[in-house]
N, C-alpha and C positions, 0 to 999 in steps of 0.2 A: 210112534207112528210114522210111516211116509205117506206124506199127501201129494198123490200125483195129479197133473194136471193135464189134460189131453186137448190137442187142438184138431179137430177133424175125428169123428168116430164112427168110419166108416167100418165095413165088415172084418177086413184085415184086424185093424188096429182094435176092435173089439174083441178077437180072440186071444190077442197079445193081453189086452186088460183084463180079460177073464182069467188068463193063467197066472198073473201079476196077483191079482187082488183075491182070487179064490185060494191059490195056493200058499199063500202068506198069512190067511186069516185076519186076525185083528190086526196085523202089523201092517198093510198096506191098504192105503183108502184112494179111491177115485174121489177127488176133492172138487174138481171143476172140469169143466168142458166147454170148449167153443167150436160149435157147429152150425153152419148156413142151413143145416137140415134139421133142426133141434127135434122135431117129433119125430123123425127116424132113429136120431142118435137115442131119444127117452127109450123108444121100443127096444133096442139093443141093449141099452142099460138095464131095462126091464129084464129082458130075456135072460140076461146074465145072471138075474137073480141079484142085484147090487141096488142098494136102498138110493133110489132117484131124489129123495129127500134131502138128504146129507150132500148133494150134487150143486155146487153154485153154476150156475149157467152164464155165459158170456155171448154177446153177439158177433165177436169177432177175435181175431187170435191178438189184435192190439189192445182191445179192452182186456181181454186175460194177462197180457204180459205188463200189463199196468199192476198187475197185484203178484209180480213172481216172486217176491220175497214170502208170499204166505204158502207156498211150494215147495216141494223136496226135490220133485224131476218132472221131466215133461215127456210128453209122447205125441209124435207127428202122425197124424192119419188121414192128411187132405189129399185132394187130388194130386197127381204124381209132379205136374207142373208147378205146384208149390210148395214142396217138400222143402227144396235148399232155401228159397227165399224166406221162410217162416224159420226154418232152420238156423240161418245166419242170425234172425231175430232173438231166438232162445240163445244161441251162442253168447250174446253180451250178457246173458243172467249168470254165467259161469255154471249154471246147474247141469245135472247129466240130463241127457236126452235118449229118447229110443226114438229113432226116425226110421220108418218102414221103408220098404223098397218100393220101386228106386230112390236111392237116396239123391239124384241128379239124372236129368236126361239131356245134358249136354256137357260139352267139354269146358263151356265158361261155366256154367255151375258147378262143376267139379272145382274149378279154380277159385270160384267163391265159397265153396265150403272149405277148403283147404287153407284160404286167409282167415276165413272166419273163427277158424278152429285150432289156428297155428297157435304151438307151445301148450295145447292140453292133450 
């Protein structure tokens, strides 16, 4: 079973997560979510018809990433200006990442991403 962890669970990521989890049956599971709007994220999860009781909720990306070893991959669906900083944190785990667009909002952020994922 592939255990995914989402940081930010907005509308766009919800659609991607639904596809990943539903199309793969029992092989892929949304195992954890960190979202500042937890109630809204929980409603999206419910709308996806994914079992919320199987999800571990975290209050922040740092709290979730402290448990990075428990997950097989990460999805980032936060506000656009946070995509790069959080992706750079995830890069340190060496695990697969789905990063919704835009991946960066400035040339500086593009350089940060390039450095964080260099060699991968």
